[in-house]
C-alpha positions as CSV (number, residue, x, y, z in Angstrom):
1,M,8.1,-5.1,-10.6
2,D,8.5,-1.5,-9.4
3,E,6.0,0.2,-12.3
4,Q,3.9,-3.0,-10.8
5,C,4.1,-2.3,-7.0
6,F,3.7,1.5,-7.7
7,E,0.5,0.8,-9.9
8,Q,-1.0,-1.6,-6.6
9,V,0.3,1.2,-3.8
10,V,-1.7,4.0,-6.5
11,S,-5.0,1.7,-6.9
12,R,-4.9,0.9,-3.1
13,F,-4.8,4.4,-1.6
14,E,-7.1,5.3,-4.4
15,Q,-10.2,2.5,-3.4
16,Y,-9.3,3.8,0.3
17,L,-10.0,7.2,-0.2
18,Q,-13.4,6.7,-2.1
19,I,-14.3,4.3,0.8
20,I,-13.4,6.7,3.4
21,G,-15.2,9.7,1.1
22,K,-18.4,7.8,1.4
23,N,-17.8,8.2,5.2
24,T,-16.9,11.8,5.4
25,P,-18.7,15.2,4.4
26,G,-17.6,17.0,1.3
27,Q,-14.3,15.7,-1.1
28,S,-11.5,13.3,0.0
29,L,-8.5,13.6,-1.6
30,G,-4.7,12.8,-1.1
31,L,-1.6,13.5,-2.3
32,L,0.7,10.5,-3.2
33,I,4.6,11.7,-1.5
34,H,7.4,10.0,-2.4
35,D,11.4,10.2,-1.4
36,N,13.1,12.2,-3.4
37,N,15.1,10.2,-6.8
38,E,15.3,11.7,-10.1
39,T,15.0,8.5,-12.3
40,V,12.4,6.9,-9.8
41,A,10.5,10.4,-10.4
42,K,10.4,11.1,-13.8
43,R,9.2,7.6,-14.6
44,H,6.2,7.4,-11.9
45,T,5.3,11.0,-12.8
46,E,4.5,9.7,-16.0
47,M,2.5,6.5,-14.7
48,M,0.9,9.3,-12.6
49,K,-0.2,10.8,-16.1
50,K,-1.0,8.0,-17.5
51,F,-3.4,6.4,-15.0
52,H,-5.5,9.7,-14.5
53,Q,-6.0,9.2,-18.1
54,Q,-6.8,5.8,-18.4
55,G,-7.0,4.7,-14.8
56,T,-5.3,1.5,-13.3
57,L,-5.9,-2.1,-14.2
58,W,-8.0,-2.2,-11.0
59,T,-9.5,1.5,-10.8
60,K,-10.1,4.8,-11.8
61,I,-8.2,7.4,-10.5
62,E,-10.3,10.2,-9.1
63,K,-9.7,11.1,-5.9
64,I,-5.4,11.1,-6.0
65,V,-4.5,14.8,-6.8
66,E,-2.4,15.6,-9.7
67,T,1.2,13.8,-9.5
68,P,3.2,12.8,-6.5
69,L,5.0,15.2,-4.8
70,F,8.8,14.2,-4.3
71,V,10.7,15.3,-1.0
72,D,14.0,14.7,0.5
73,S,13.5,11.7,3.1
74,Q,16.5,13.1,5.3
75,L,13.8,16.3,5.9
76,T,10.3,14.9,6.0
77,G,9.4,13.1,8.9
78,M,6.3,11.3,6.9
79,I,8.7,9.8,4.9
80,Q,10.8,8.3,8.0
81,I,7.8,6.8,9.0
82,A,7.2,5.3,6.0
83,D,10.9,3.6,5.8
84,L,10.7,2.4,9.0
85,C,6.9,0.6,8.1
86,S,9.1,-0.5,5.4
87,Y,11.9,-1.9,7.4
88,A,8.8,-3.3,10.0
89,L,7.4,-5.8,6.8
90,R,10.9,-6.4,5.7
91,V,12.6,-7.8,9.1
92,Y,9.5,-9.5,9.3
93,L,9.4,-11.4,6.6
94,E,12.9,-12.0,5.6
95,K,14.3,-12.3,9.3
96,N,11.0,-13.1,11.4
97,R,11.2,-10.7,13.5
98,F,8.1,-9.3,14.9
99,E,8.0,-6.8,17.4
100,L,7.6,-3.5,14.9
101,F,5.7,-5.8,12.6
102,D,3.2,-6.3,15.1
103,L,2.6,-2.8,15.7
104,I,2.3,-1.1,12.4
105,F,0.1,-4.2,10.9
106,Q,-2.7,-3.4,13.5
107,R,-3.2,-0.5,11.1
108,A,-3.1,-2.3,8.0
109,D,-5.9,-0.8,5.9
110,R,-9.0,-4.0,6.1
111,K,-11.8,-4.8,4.0
112,E,-14.5,-6.4,5.6
113,G,-12.3,-8.2,7.9
114,V,-9.2,-8.9,5.8
115,V,-6.3,-7.2,5.4
116,V,-5.8,-5.3,1.8
117,G,-3.4,-2.5,2.8
118,V,-0.2,-4.6,3.1
119,R,0.4,-7.6,1.0
120,H,2.8,-10.7,0.4
121,F,3.3,-12.0,-3.0
122,A,4.6,-15.8,-2.0
123,S,3.6,-19.2,-2.5
124,F,-0.2,-19.8,-2.1
125,I,0.9,-22.0,1.0
126,C,2.4,-18.9,3.0
127,T,1.4,-19.1,6.3
128,C,2.9,-15.4,7.5
129,K,0.5,-13.5,9.4
130,I,0.2,-11.3,5.9
131,C,-1.3,-13.8,3.5
132,S,-3.3,-15.2,6.9
133,A,-4.9,-12.1,7.6
134,H,-5.7,-11.1,3.3
135,R,-7.0,-14.9,2.8
136,R,-11.0,-14.5,3.5
137,A,-12.9,-17.0,6.2
138,G,-13.3,-20.2,4.8
139,S,-11.4,-20.5,1.9
140,P,-9.7,-23.5,1.1
141,L,-6.4,-22.2,2.8
142,S,-7.9,-20.1,5.7
143,S,-7.5,-22.6,8.0
144,I,-4.0,-23.8,7.8
145,P,-2.0,-22.5,11.2
146,E,0.8,-19.6,11.7
C-alpha cells in the first residue's frame, strides 16, 4: 500500500507541475522532500529511479528532479506543516473533526472543479467532503447528500 500511495503522490505532483508549467514562463520543476526514514528512503529512492526511467502508471516523470530529498522533520518546518496537514486529514476521517481539515481542504489541488489533490479511498457511496468533492458534477453519486 505504501508503494502505491507514493506512486500516486509522485504522479499527482508531476501532473501539477505540468499544469503550472503551461501558465508560467520558464521551466517549472519540483523536488520531493520526505521525512527521513532509512527503510523508506532506500525503497522510495529506488522507486523514483524506476519512475524516471519508465514513468508511473499514470504519467511520465519530466518535471520532478532526481530522487527525493530526505530530511529530519524535527529540523524542517515544511515537513512539520505536511505532518499537520496529514493529521488534519486523519482526524477528519477518523473522528469527524473538521476544524483543521476545512482550513487545508480549501487549498487542495483541483482540476476542472474536481478535487484531485486529496483522495479518500473508501466505498463508492462515501459521502465525506473529500469523496463528494472528487466526484464529477452530474455523476450518479454526485447528488448524495453529505
